[in-house]
mmCIF file of the N, C-alpha and C atoms, coordinates in Angstrom:
data_MODEL
# 
_entry.id   MODEL 
# 
loop_
_atom_site.group_PDB 
_atom_site.id 
_atom_site.type_symbol 
_atom_site.label_atom_id 
_atom_site.label_alt_id 
_atom_site.label_comp_id 
_atom_site.label_asym_id 
_atom_site.label_entity_id 
_atom_site.label_seq_id 
_atom_site.pdbx_PDB_ins_code 
_atom_site.Cartn_x 
_atom_site.Cartn_y 
_atom_site.Cartn_z 
_atom_site.occupancy 
_atom_site.B_iso_or_equiv 
_atom_site.pdbx_formal_charge 
_atom_site.auth_seq_id 
_atom_site.auth_comp_id 
_atom_site.auth_asym_id 
_atom_site.auth_atom_id 
_atom_site.pdbx_PDB_model_num 
ATOM 1   N N  . MET A 1 1  ? 94.277  80.716 87.920  1.00 0.00 ? 1  MET A N  1 
ATOM 2   C CA . MET A 1 1  ? 95.638  81.210 88.073  1.00 0.00 ? 1  MET A CA 1 
ATOM 3   C C  . MET A 1 1  ? 96.066  81.817 86.735  1.00 0.00 ? 1  MET A C  1 
ATOM 4   N N  . THR A 1 2  ? 96.653  82.975 86.797  1.00 0.00 ? 2  THR A N  1 
ATOM 5   C CA . THR A 1 2  ? 97.074  83.659 85.575  1.00 0.00 ? 2  THR A CA 1 
ATOM 6   C C  . THR A 1 2  ? 98.458  83.196 85.141  1.00 0.00 ? 2  THR A C  1 
ATOM 7   N N  . ASP A 1 3  ? 98.776  83.521 83.894  1.00 0.00 ? 3  ASP A N  1 
ATOM 8   C CA . ASP A 1 3  ? 100.116 83.206 83.393  1.00 0.00 ? 3  ASP A CA 1 
ATOM 9   C C  . ASP A 1 3  ? 101.179 83.896 84.224  1.00 0.00 ? 3  ASP A C  1 
ATOM 10  N N  . SER A 1 4  ? 100.854 85.096 84.688  1.00 0.00 ? 4  SER A N  1 
ATOM 11  C CA . SER A 1 4  ? 101.797 85.851 85.519  1.00 0.00 ? 4  SER A CA 1 
ATOM 12  C C  . SER A 1 4  ? 102.069 85.122 86.833  1.00 0.00 ? 4  SER A C  1 
ATOM 13  N N  . ASP A 1 5  ? 101.007 84.582 87.430  1.00 0.00 ? 5  ASP A N  1 
ATOM 14  C CA . ASP A 1 5  ? 101.164 83.830 88.679  1.00 0.00 ? 5  ASP A CA 1 
ATOM 15  C C  . ASP A 1 5  ? 102.005 82.577 88.460  1.00 0.00 ? 5  ASP A C  1 
ATOM 16  N N  . LEU A 1 6  ? 101.745 81.892 87.351  1.00 0.00 ? 6  LEU A N  1 
ATOM 17  C CA . LEU A 1 6  ? 102.519 80.689 87.046  1.00 0.00 ? 6  LEU A CA 1 
ATOM 18  C C  . LEU A 1 6  ? 103.989 81.032 86.840  1.00 0.00 ? 6  LEU A C  1 
ATOM 19  N N  . ARG A 1 7  ? 104.231 82.135 86.144  1.00 0.00 ? 7  ARG A N  1 
ATOM 20  C CA . ARG A 1 7  ? 105.614 82.560 85.900  1.00 0.00 ? 7  ARG A CA 1 
ATOM 21  C C  . ARG A 1 7  ? 106.296 82.902 87.224  1.00 0.00 ? 7  ARG A C  1 
ATOM 22  N N  . ASP A 1 8  ? 105.573 83.596 88.104  1.00 0.00 ? 8  ASP A N  1 
ATOM 23  C CA . ASP A 1 8  ? 106.141 83.938 89.414  1.00 0.00 ? 8  ASP A CA 1 
ATOM 24  C C  . ASP A 1 8  ? 106.475 82.681 90.209  1.00 0.00 ? 8  ASP A C  1 
ATOM 25  N N  . GLN A 1 9  ? 105.579 81.693 90.167  1.00 0.00 ? 9  GLN A N  1 
ATOM 26  C CA . GLN A 1 9  ? 105.838 80.444 90.886  1.00 0.00 ? 9  GLN A CA 1 
ATOM 27  C C  . GLN A 1 9  ? 107.057 79.729 90.314  1.00 0.00 ? 9  GLN A C  1 
ATOM 28  N N  . LEU A 1 10 ? 107.166 79.730 88.994  1.00 0.00 ? 10 LEU A N  1 
ATOM 29  C CA . LEU A 1 10 ? 108.308 79.092 88.352  1.00 0.00 ? 10 LEU A CA 1 
ATOM 30  C C  . LEU A 1 10 ? 109.601 79.818 88.710  1.00 0.00 ? 10 LEU A C  1 
ATOM 31  N N  . ASP A 1 11 ? 109.563 81.145 88.717  1.00 0.00 ? 11 ASP A N  1 
ATOM 32  C CA . ASP A 1 11 ? 110.740 81.925 89.104  1.00 0.00 ? 11 ASP A CA 1 
ATOM 33  C C  . ASP A 1 11 ? 111.152 81.616 90.545  1.00 0.00 ? 11 ASP A C  1 
ATOM 34  N N  . GLU A 1 12 ? 110.163 81.501 91.438  1.00 0.00 ? 12 GLU A N  1 
ATOM 35  C CA . GLU A 1 12 ? 110.459 81.175 92.835  1.00 0.00 ? 12 GLU A CA 1 
ATOM 36  C C  . GLU A 1 12 ? 111.076 79.780 92.950  1.00 0.00 ? 12 GLU A C  1 
ATOM 37  N N  . LYS A 1 13 ? 110.533 78.838 92.189  1.00 0.00 ? 13 LYS A N  1 
ATOM 38  C CA . LYS A 1 13 ? 111.079 77.477 92.204  1.00 0.00 ? 13 LYS A CA 1 
ATOM 39  C C  . LYS A 1 13 ? 112.522 77.481 91.708  1.00 0.00 ? 13 LYS A C  1 
ATOM 40  N N  . HIS A 1 14 ? 112.783 78.203 90.634  1.00 0.00 ? 14 HIS A N  1 
ATOM 41  C CA . HIS A 1 14 ? 114.147 78.273 90.103  1.00 0.00 ? 14 HIS A CA 1 
ATOM 42  C C  . HIS A 1 14 ? 115.101 78.895 91.117  1.00 0.00 ? 14 HIS A C  1 
ATOM 43  N N  . GLU A 1 15 ? 114.647 79.911 91.812  1.00 0.00 ? 15 GLU A N  1 
ATOM 44  C CA . GLU A 1 15 ? 115.501 80.552 92.819  1.00 0.00 ? 15 GLU A CA 1 
ATOM 45  C C  . GLU A 1 15 ? 115.783 79.589 93.975  1.00 0.00 ? 15 GLU A C  1 
ATOM 46  N N  . ARG A 1 16 ? 114.762 78.844 94.415  1.00 0.00 ? 16 ARG A N  1 
ATOM 47  C CA . ARG A 1 16 ? 114.972 77.844 95.481  1.00 0.00 ? 16 ARG A CA 1 
ATOM 48  C C  . ARG A 1 16 ? 115.975 76.795 95.019  1.00 0.00 ? 16 ARG A C  1 
ATOM 49  N N  . ASN A 1 17 ? 115.809 76.315 93.793  1.00 0.00 ? 17 ASN A N  1 
ATOM 50  C CA . ASN A 1 17 ? 116.735 75.308 93.262  1.00 0.00 ? 17 ASN A CA 1 
ATOM 51  C C  . ASN A 1 17 ? 118.153 75.857 93.187  1.00 0.00 ? 17 ASN A C  1 
ATOM 52  N N  . ARG A 1 18 ? 118.281 77.095 92.766  1.00 0.00 ? 18 ARG A N  1 
ATOM 53  C CA . ARG A 1 18 ? 119.596 77.735 92.680  1.00 0.00 ? 18 ARG A CA 1 
ATOM 54  C C  . ARG A 1 18 ? 120.244 77.796 94.057  1.00 0.00 ? 18 ARG A C  1 
ATOM 55  N N  . GLU A 1 19 ? 119.470 78.199 95.055  1.00 0.00 ? 19 GLU A N  1 
ATOM 56  C CA . GLU A 1 19 ? 119.997 78.288 96.418  1.00 0.00 ? 19 GLU A CA 1 
ATOM 57  C C  . GLU A 1 19 ? 120.414 76.915 96.935  1.00 0.00 ? 19 GLU A C  1 
ATOM 58  N N  . LEU A 1 20 ? 119.628 75.891 96.635  1.00 0.00 ? 20 LEU A N  1 
ATOM 59  C CA . LEU A 1 20 ? 119.988 74.533 97.058  1.00 0.00 ? 20 LEU A CA 1 
ATOM 60  C C  . LEU A 1 20 ? 121.296 74.091 96.412  1.00 0.00 ? 20 LEU A C  1 
ATOM 61  N N  . ARG A 1 21 ? 121.464 74.397 95.122  1.00 0.00 ? 21 ARG A N  1 
ATOM 62  C CA . ARG A 1 21 ? 122.718 74.041 94.440  1.00 0.00 ? 21 ARG A CA 1 
ATOM 63  C C  . ARG A 1 21 ? 123.898 74.779 95.054  1.00 0.00 ? 21 ARG A C  1 
ATOM 64  N N  . LEU A 1 22 ? 123.714 76.074 95.335  1.00 0.00 ? 22 LEU A N  1 
ATOM 65  C CA . LEU A 1 22 ? 124.801 76.848 95.946  1.00 0.00 ? 22 LEU A CA 1 
ATOM 66  C C  . LEU A 1 22 ? 125.151 76.310 97.331  1.00 0.00 ? 22 LEU A C  1 
ATOM 67  N N  . ASP A 1 23 ? 124.146 75.930 98.107  1.00 0.00 ? 23 ASP A N  1 
ATOM 68  C CA . ASP A 1 23 ? 124.405 75.337 99.426  1.00 0.00 ? 23 ASP A CA 1 
ATOM 69  C C  . ASP A 1 23 ? 125.210 74.044 99.291  1.00 0.00 ? 23 ASP A C  1 
ATOM 70  N N  . ALA A 1 24 ? 124.853 73.223 98.310  1.00 0.00 ? 24 ALA A N  1 
ATOM 71  C CA . ALA A 1 24 ? 125.581 71.971 98.095  1.00 0.00 ? 24 ALA A CA 1 
ATOM 72  C C  . ALA A 1 24 ? 127.030 72.253 97.705  1.00 0.00 ? 24 ALA A C  1 
ATOM 73  N N  . ILE A 1 25 ? 127.240 73.257 96.887  1.00 0.00 ? 25 ILE A N  1 
ATOM 74  C CA . ILE A 1 25 ? 128.606 73.627 96.490  1.00 0.00 ? 25 ILE A CA 1 
ATOM 75  C C  . ILE A 1 25 ? 129.396 74.103 97.697  1.00 0.00 ? 25 ILE A C  1 
ATOM 76  N N  . ARG A 1 26 ? 128.771 74.913 98.533  1.00 0.00 ? 26 ARG A N  1 
ATOM 77  C CA . ARG A 1 26 ? 129.465 75.400 99.738  1.00 0.00 ? 26 ARG A CA 1 
ATOM 78  C C  . ARG A 1 26 ? 129.853 74.245 100.658 1.00 0.00 ? 26 ARG A C  1 
ATOM 79  N N  . ARG A 1 27 ? 128.938 73.276 100.812 1.00 0.00 ? 27 ARG A N  1 
ATOM 80  C CA . ARG A 1 27 ? 129.247 72.112 101.655 1.00 0.00 ? 27 ARG A CA 1 
ATOM 81  C C  . ARG A 1 27 ? 130.392 71.304 101.057 1.00 0.00 ? 27 ARG A C  1 
ATOM 82  N N  . TRP A 1 28 ? 130.399 71.150 99.737  1.00 0.00 ? 28 TRP A N  1 
ATOM 83  C CA . TRP A 1 28 ? 131.472 70.397 99.091  1.00 0.00 ? 28 TRP A CA 1 
ATOM 84  C C  . TRP A 1 28 ? 132.804 71.112 99.275  1.00 0.00 ? 28 TRP A C  1 
ATOM 85  N N  . VAL A 1 29 ? 132.821 72.419 99.100  1.00 0.00 ? 29 VAL A N  1 
ATOM 86  C CA . VAL A 1 29 ? 134.059 73.187 99.287  1.00 0.00 ? 29 VAL A CA 1 
ATOM 87  C C  . VAL A 1 29 ? 134.563 73.020 100.715 1.00 0.00 ? 29 VAL A C  1 
ATOM 88  N N  . GLU A 1 30 ? 133.673 73.124 101.675 1.00 0.00 ? 30 GLU A N  1 
ATOM 89  C CA . GLU A 1 30 ? 134.057 72.944 103.077 1.00 0.00 ? 30 GLU A CA 1 
ATOM 90  C C  . GLU A 1 30 ? 134.631 71.541 103.293 1.00 0.00 ? 30 GLU A C  1 
ATOM 91  N N  . PHE A 1 31 ? 133.995 70.545 102.703 1.00 0.00 ? 31 PHE A N  1 
ATOM 92  C CA . PHE A 1 31 ? 134.444 69.163 102.845 1.00 0.00 ? 31 PHE A CA 1 
ATOM 93  C C  . PHE A 1 31 ? 135.846 68.981 102.271 1.00 0.00 ? 31 PHE A C  1 
ATOM 94  N N  . ILE A 1 32 ? 136.084 69.490 101.052 1.00 0.00 ? 32 ILE A N  1 
ATOM 95  C CA . ILE A 1 32 ? 137.398 69.265 100.446 1.00 0.00 ? 32 ILE A CA 1 
ATOM 96  C C  . ILE A 1 32 ? 138.485 70.101 101.108 1.00 0.00 ? 32 ILE A C  1 
ATOM 97  N N  . GLU A 1 33 ? 138.092 71.186 101.761 1.00 0.00 ? 33 GLU A N  1 
ATOM 98  C CA . GLU A 1 33 ? 139.090 71.958 102.506 1.00 0.00 ? 33 GLU A CA 1 
ATOM 99  C C  . GLU A 1 33 ? 139.486 71.252 103.801 1.00 0.00 ? 33 GLU A C  1 
ATOM 100 N N  . GLU A 1 34 ? 138.556 70.471 104.357 1.00 0.00 ? 34 GLU A N  1 
ATOM 101 C CA . GLU A 1 34 ? 138.810 69.793 105.630 1.00 0.00 ? 34 GLU A CA 1 
ATOM 102 C C  . GLU A 1 34 ? 139.403 68.393 105.460 1.00 0.00 ? 34 GLU A C  1 
ATOM 103 N N  . GLN A 1 35 ? 139.230 67.799 104.288 1.00 0.00 ? 35 GLN A N  1 
ATOM 104 C CA . GLN A 1 35 ? 139.653 66.419 104.070 1.00 0.00 ? 35 GLN A CA 1 
ATOM 105 C C  . GLN A 1 35 ? 140.817 66.364 103.083 1.00 0.00 ? 35 GLN A C  1 
ATOM 106 N N  . PRO A 1 36 ? 141.672 65.373 103.233 1.00 0.00 ? 36 PRO A N  1 
ATOM 107 C CA . PRO A 1 36 ? 142.768 65.225 102.267 1.00 0.00 ? 36 PRO A CA 1 
ATOM 108 C C  . PRO A 1 36 ? 142.230 64.714 100.924 1.00 0.00 ? 36 PRO A C  1 
ATOM 109 N N  . PRO A 1 37 ? 142.972 64.965 99.852  1.00 0.00 ? 37 PRO A N  1 
ATOM 110 C CA . PRO A 1 37 ? 142.535 64.507 98.531  1.00 0.00 ? 37 PRO A CA 1 
ATOM 111 C C  . PRO A 1 37 ? 142.300 63.000 98.461  1.00 0.00 ? 37 PRO A C  1 
ATOM 112 N N  . GLU A 1 38 ? 142.978 62.246 99.296  1.00 0.00 ? 38 GLU A N  1 
ATOM 113 C CA . GLU A 1 38 ? 142.787 60.791 99.295  1.00 0.00 ? 38 GLU A CA 1 
ATOM 114 C C  . GLU A 1 38 ? 141.357 60.421 99.700  1.00 0.00 ? 38 GLU A C  1 
ATOM 115 N N  . VAL A 1 39 ? 140.696 61.286 100.436 1.00 0.00 ? 39 VAL A N  1 
ATOM 116 C CA . VAL A 1 39 ? 139.317 61.023 100.861 1.00 0.00 ? 39 VAL A CA 1 
ATOM 117 C C  . VAL A 1 39 ? 138.328 61.472 99.788  1.00 0.00 ? 39 VAL A C  1 
ATOM 118 N N  . TRP A 1 40 ? 138.439 62.727 99.354  1.00 0.00 ? 40 TRP A N  1 
ATOM 119 C CA . TRP A 1 40 ? 137.434 63.250 98.429  1.00 0.00 ? 40 TRP A CA 1 
ATOM 120 C C  . TRP A 1 40 ? 137.748 62.980 96.960  1.00 0.00 ? 40 TRP A C  1 
ATOM 121 N N  . GLY A 1 41 ? 139.003 62.716 96.631  1.00 0.00 ? 41 GLY A N  1 
ATOM 122 C CA . GLY A 1 41 ? 139.364 62.474 95.233  1.00 0.00 ? 41 GLY A CA 1 
ATOM 123 C C  . GLY A 1 41 ? 138.613 61.315 94.599  1.00 0.00 ? 41 GLY A C  1 
ATOM 124 N N  . PRO A 1 42 ? 138.604 60.142 95.245  1.00 0.00 ? 42 PRO A N  1 
ATOM 125 C CA . PRO A 1 42 ? 137.870 59.011 94.664  1.00 0.00 ? 42 PRO A CA 1 
ATOM 126 C C  . PRO A 1 42 ? 136.368 59.296 94.519  1.00 0.00 ? 42 PRO A C  1 
ATOM 127 N N  . GLN A 1 43 ? 135.803 60.051 95.459  1.00 0.00 ? 43 GLN A N  1 
ATOM 128 C CA . GLN A 1 43 ? 134.384 60.402 95.357  1.00 0.00 ? 43 GLN A CA 1 
ATOM 129 C C  . GLN A 1 43 ? 134.137 61.270 94.125  1.00 0.00 ? 43 GLN A C  1 
ATOM 130 N N  . GLN A 1 44 ? 134.999 62.245 93.940  1.00 0.00 ? 44 GLN A N  1 
ATOM 131 C CA . GLN A 1 44 ? 134.859 63.128 92.788  1.00 0.00 ? 44 GLN A CA 1 
ATOM 132 C C  . GLN A 1 44 ? 135.055 62.346 91.487  1.00 0.00 ? 44 GLN A C  1 
ATOM 133 N N  . ASN A 1 45 ? 136.018 61.446 91.479  1.00 0.00 ? 45 ASN A N  1 
ATOM 134 C CA . ASN A 1 45 ? 136.248 60.620 90.287  1.00 0.00 ? 45 ASN A CA 1 
ATOM 135 C C  . ASN A 1 45 ? 135.022 59.775 89.948  1.00 0.00 ? 45 ASN A C  1 
ATOM 136 N N  . ARG A 1 46 ? 134.386 59.171 90.970  1.00 0.00 ? 46 ARG A N  1 
ATOM 137 C CA . ARG A 1 46 ? 133.189 58.367 90.724  1.00 0.00 ? 46 ARG A CA 1 
ATOM 138 C C  . ARG A 1 46 ? 132.069 59.224 90.140  1.00 0.00 ? 46 ARG A C  1 
ATOM 139 N N  . LEU A 1 47 ? 131.905 60.432 90.665  1.00 0.00 ? 47 LEU A N  1 
ATOM 140 C CA . LEU A 1 47 ? 130.866 61.327 90.167  1.00 0.00 ? 47 LEU A CA 1 
ATOM 141 C C  . LEU A 1 47 ? 131.106 61.669 88.699  1.00 0.00 ? 47 LEU A C  1 
ATOM 142 N N  . ILE A 1 48 ? 132.314 62.063 88.386  1.00 0.00 ? 48 ILE A N  1 
ATOM 143 C CA . ILE A 1 48 ? 132.633 62.453 87.012  1.00 0.00 ? 48 ILE A CA 1 
ATOM 144 C C  . ILE A 1 48 ? 132.503 61.263 86.072  1.00 0.00 ? 48 ILE A C  1 
ATOM 145 N N  . GLU A 1 49 ? 132.990 60.112 86.495  1.00 0.00 ? 49 GLU A N  1 
ATOM 146 C CA . GLU A 1 49 ? 132.867 58.917 85.657  1.00 0.00 ? 49 GLU A CA 1 
ATOM 147 C C  . GLU A 1 49 ? 131.403 58.566 85.405  1.00 0.00 ? 49 GLU A C  1 
ATOM 148 N N  . SER A 1 50 ? 130.550 58.709 86.424  1.00 0.00 ? 50 SER A N  1 
ATOM 149 C CA . SER A 1 50 ? 129.131 58.391 86.227  1.00 0.00 ? 50 SER A CA 1 
ATOM 150 C C  . SER A 1 50 ? 128.475 59.392 85.282  1.00 0.00 ? 50 SER A C  1 
ATOM 151 N N  . GLN A 1 51 ? 128.878 60.657 85.345  1.00 0.00 ? 51 GLN A N  1 
ATOM 152 C CA . GLN A 1 51 ? 128.335 61.651 84.419  1.00 0.00 ? 51 GLN A CA 1 
ATOM 153 C C  . GLN A 1 51 ? 128.781 61.360 82.990  1.00 0.00 ? 51 GLN A C  1 
ATOM 154 N N  . LEU A 1 52 ? 130.037 60.999 82.820  1.00 0.00 ? 52 LEU A N  1 
ATOM 155 C CA . LEU A 1 52 ? 130.530 60.654 81.488  1.00 0.00 ? 52 LEU A CA 1 
ATOM 156 C C  . LEU A 1 52 ? 129.820 59.413 80.948  1.00 0.00 ? 52 LEU A C  1 
ATOM 157 N N  . GLN A 1 53 ? 129.621 58.422 81.806  1.00 0.00 ? 53 GLN A N  1 
ATOM 158 C CA . GLN A 1 53 ? 128.920 57.203 81.394  1.00 0.00 ? 53 GLN A CA 1 
ATOM 159 C C  . GLN A 1 53 ? 127.490 57.528 80.967  1.00 0.00 ? 53 GLN A C  1 
ATOM 160 N N  . SER A 1 54 ? 126.796 58.364 81.724  1.00 0.00 ? 54 SER A N  1 
ATOM 161 C CA . SER A 1 54 ? 125.433 58.760 81.360  1.00 0.00 ? 54 SER A CA 1 
ATOM 162 C C  . SER A 1 54 ? 125.411 59.466 80.013  1.00 0.00 ? 54 SER A C  1 
ATOM 163 N N  . ALA A 1 55 ? 126.389 60.324 79.787  1.00 0.00 ? 55 ALA A N  1 
ATOM 164 C CA . ALA A 1 55 ? 126.466 61.034 78.505  1.00 0.00 ? 55 ALA A CA 1 
ATOM 165 C C  . ALA A 1 55 ? 126.678 60.048 77.363  1.00 0.00 ? 55 ALA A C  1 
ATOM 166 N N  . ARG A 1 56 ? 127.551 59.064 77.574  1.00 0.00 ? 56 ARG A N  1 
ATOM 167 C CA . ARG A 1 56 ? 127.802 58.060 76.536  1.00 0.00 ? 56 ARG A CA 1 
ATOM 168 C C  . ARG A 1 56 ? 126.549 57.226 76.260  1.00 0.00 ? 56 ARG A C  1 
ATOM 169 N N  . GLU A 1 57 ? 125.801 56.922 77.309  1.00 0.00 ? 57 GLU A N  1 
ATOM 170 C CA . GLU A 1 57 ? 124.618 56.076 77.168  1.00 0.00 ? 57 GLU A CA 1 
ATOM 171 C C  . GLU A 1 57 ? 123.403 56.827 76.641  1.00 0.00 ? 57 GLU A C  1 
ATOM 172 N N  . SER A 1 58 ? 123.469 58.143 76.604  1.00 0.00 ? 58 SER A N  1 
ATOM 173 C CA . SER A 1 58 ? 122.315 58.927 76.153  1.00 0.00 ? 58 SER A CA 1 
ATOM 174 C C  . SER A 1 58 ? 122.034 58.722 74.673  1.00 0.00 ? 58 SER A C  1 
ATOM 175 N N  . GLY A 1 59 ? 123.055 58.306 73.930  1.00 0.00 ? 59 GLY A N  1 
ATOM 176 C CA . GLY A 1 59 ? 122.862 58.080 72.507  1.00 0.00 ? 59 GLY A CA 1 
ATOM 177 C C  . GLY A 1 59 ? 122.886 59.349 71.682  1.00 0.00 ? 59 GLY A C  1 
ATOM 178 N N  . LEU A 1 60 ? 123.146 60.479 72.297  1.00 0.00 ? 60 LEU A N  1 
ATOM 179 C CA . LEU A 1 60 ? 123.205 61.745 71.569  1.00 0.00 ? 60 LEU A CA 1 
ATOM 180 C C  . LEU A 1 60 ? 124.634 62.016 71.142  1.00 0.00 ? 60 LEU A C  1 
ATOM 181 N N  . ASP A 1 61 ? 124.785 62.362 69.877  1.00 0.00 ? 61 ASP A N  1 
ATOM 182 C CA . ASP A 1 61 ? 126.125 62.750 69.454  1.00 0.00 ? 61 ASP A CA 1 
ATOM 183 C C  . ASP A 1 61 ? 126.323 64.244 69.726  1.00 0.00 ? 61 ASP A C  1 
ATOM 184 N N  . ALA A 1 62 ? 127.536 64.700 69.605  1.00 0.00 ? 62 ALA A N  1 
ATOM 185 C CA . ALA A 1 62 ? 127.866 66.088 69.940  1.00 0.00 ? 62 ALA A CA 1 
ATOM 186 C C  . ALA A 1 62 ? 127.093 67.072 69.069  1.00 0.00 ? 62 ALA A C  1 
ATOM 187 N N  . GLU A 1 63 ? 126.902 66.753 67.805  1.00 0.00 ? 63 GLU A N  1 
ATOM 188 C CA . GLU A 1 63 ? 126.181 67.656 66.897  1.00 0.00 ? 63 GLU A CA 1 
ATOM 189 C C  . GLU A 1 63 ? 124.718 67.803 67.317  1.00 0.00 ? 63 GLU A C  1 
ATOM 190 N N  . HIS A 1 64 ? 124.084 66.696 67.670  1.00 0.00 ? 64 HIS A N  1 
ATOM 191 C CA . HIS A 1 64 ? 122.694 66.758 68.130  1.00 0.00 ? 64 HIS A CA 1 
ATOM 192 C C  . HIS A 1 64 ? 122.597 67.587 69.412  1.00 0.00 ? 64 HIS A C  1 
ATOM 193 N N  . TYR A 1 65 ? 123.496 67.348 70.332  1.00 0.00 ? 65 TYR A N  1 
ATOM 194 C CA . TYR A 1 65 ? 123.506 68.106 71.583  1.00 0.00 ? 65 TYR A CA 1 
ATOM 195 C C  . TYR A 1 65 ? 123.640 69.599 71.294  1.00 0.00 ? 65 TYR A C  1 
ATOM 196 N N  . ARG A 1 66 ? 124.531 69.978 70.363  1.00 0.00 ? 66 ARG A N  1 
ATOM 197 C CA . ARG A 1 66 ? 124.736 71.380 70.025  1.00 0.00 ? 66 ARG A CA 1 
ATOM 198 C C  . ARG A 1 66 ? 123.461 71.989 69.442  1.00 0.00 ? 66 ARG A C  1 
ATOM 199 N N  . ARG A 1 67 ? 122.777 71.250 68.546  1.00 0.00 ? 67 ARG A N  1 
ATOM 200 C CA . ARG A 1 67 ? 121.539 71.762 67.948  1.00 0.00 ? 67 ARG A CA 1 
ATOM 201 C C  . ARG A 1 67 ? 120.461 71.970 69.001  1.00 0.00 ? 67 ARG A C  1 
ATOM 202 N N  . VAL A 1 68 ? 120.327 71.034 69.923  1.00 0.00 ? 68 VAL A N  1 
ATOM 203 C CA . VAL A 1 68 ? 119.332 71.165 70.985  1.00 0.00 ? 68 VAL A CA 1 
ATOM 204 C C  . VAL A 1 68 ? 119.653 72.373 71.855  1.00 0.00 ? 68 VAL A C  1 
ATOM 205 N N  . LYS A 1 69 ? 120.913 72.532 72.203  1.00 0.00 ? 69 LYS A N  1 
ATOM 206 C CA . LYS A 1 69 ? 121.314 73.661 73.038  1.00 0.00 ? 69 LYS A CA 1 
ATOM 207 C C  . LYS A 1 69 ? 121.037 74.984 72.328  1.00 0.00 ? 69 LYS A C  1 
ATOM 208 N N  . GLU A 1 70 ? 121.368 75.067 71.054  1.00 0.00 ? 70 GLU A N  1 
ATOM 209 C CA . GLU A 1 70 ? 121.114 76.293 70.297  1.00 0.00 ? 70 GLU A CA 1 
ATOM 210 C C  . GLU A 1 70 ? 119.622 76.573 70.180  1.00 0.00 ? 70 GLU A C  1 
ATOM 211 N N  . ALA A 1 71 ? 118.818 75.545 69.989  1.00 0.00 ? 71 ALA A N  1 
ATOM 212 C CA . ALA A 1 71 ? 117.369 75.730 69.907  1.00 0.00 ? 71 ALA A CA 1 
ATOM 213 C C  . ALA A 1 71 ? 116.829 76.284 71.218  1.00 0.00 ? 71 ALA A C  1 
ATOM 214 N N  . GLY A 1 72 ? 117.362 75.816 72.321  1.00 0.00 ? 72 GLY A N  1 
ATOM 215 C CA . GLY A 1 72 ? 116.948 76.339 73.625  1.00 0.00 ? 72 GLY A CA 1 
ATOM 216 C C  . GLY A 1 72 ? 117.326 77.790 73.803  1.00 0.00 ? 72 GLY A C  1 
ATOM 217 N N  . ASN A 1 73 ? 118.450 78.171 73.259  1.00 0.00 ? 73 ASN A N  1 
ATOM 218 C CA . ASN A 1 73 ? 118.887 79.564 73.360  1.00 0.00 ? 73 ASN A CA 1 
ATOM 219 C C  . ASN A 1 73 ? 118.039 80.484 72.500  1.00 0.00 ? 73 ASN A C  1 
ATOM 220 N N  . ASP A 1 74 ? 117.486 79.986 71.396  1.00 0.00 ? 74 ASP A N  1 
ATOM 221 C CA . ASP A 1 74 ? 116.673 80.811 70.502  1.00 0.00 ? 74 ASP A CA 1 
ATOM 222 C C  . ASP A 1 74 ? 115.383 81.273 71.161  1.00 0.00 ? 74 ASP A C  1 
ATOM 223 N N  . GLY A 1 75 ? 114.827 80.473 72.034  1.00 0.00 ? 75 GLY A N  1 
ATOM 224 C CA . GLY A 1 75 ? 113.586 80.853 72.697  1.00 0.00 ? 75 GLY A CA 1 
ATOM 225 C C  . GLY A 1 75 ? 113.827 81.559 74.005  1.00 0.00 ? 75 GLY A C  1 
ATOM 226 N N  . GLY A 1 76 ? 115.036 81.990 74.200  1.00 0.00 ? 76 GLY A N  1 
ATOM 227 C CA . GLY A 1 76 ? 115.485 82.453 75.511  1.00 0.00 ? 76 GLY A CA 1 
ATOM 228 C C  . GLY A 1 76 ? 115.036 83.810 75.952  1.00 0.00 ? 76 GLY A C  1 
ATOM 229 N N  . GLU A 1 77 ? 115.725 84.208 76.962  1.00 0.00 ? 77 GLU A N  1 
ATOM 230 C CA . GLU A 1 77 ? 115.372 85.395 77.730  1.00 0.00 ? 77 GLU A CA 1 
ATOM 231 C C  . GLU A 1 77 ? 115.985 86.634 77.166  1.00 0.00 ? 77 GLU A C  1 
# 
């Protein structure tokens, strides 16, 4: 398999993942349009709280996160 083939496969995987994320967003939008905030609000709060907790537990400070993000951008597209 050539590097070109691997790159094409990776691009296809990224596109599939992107489509799956967009589908999930569309379903969430439909859900919150159909349900009152009392139903979806607590769910959204739990999600955000769990993401914040994971960030706190990662042990990375903001400066380290910024350096990693910038390093990723340097090798970019």
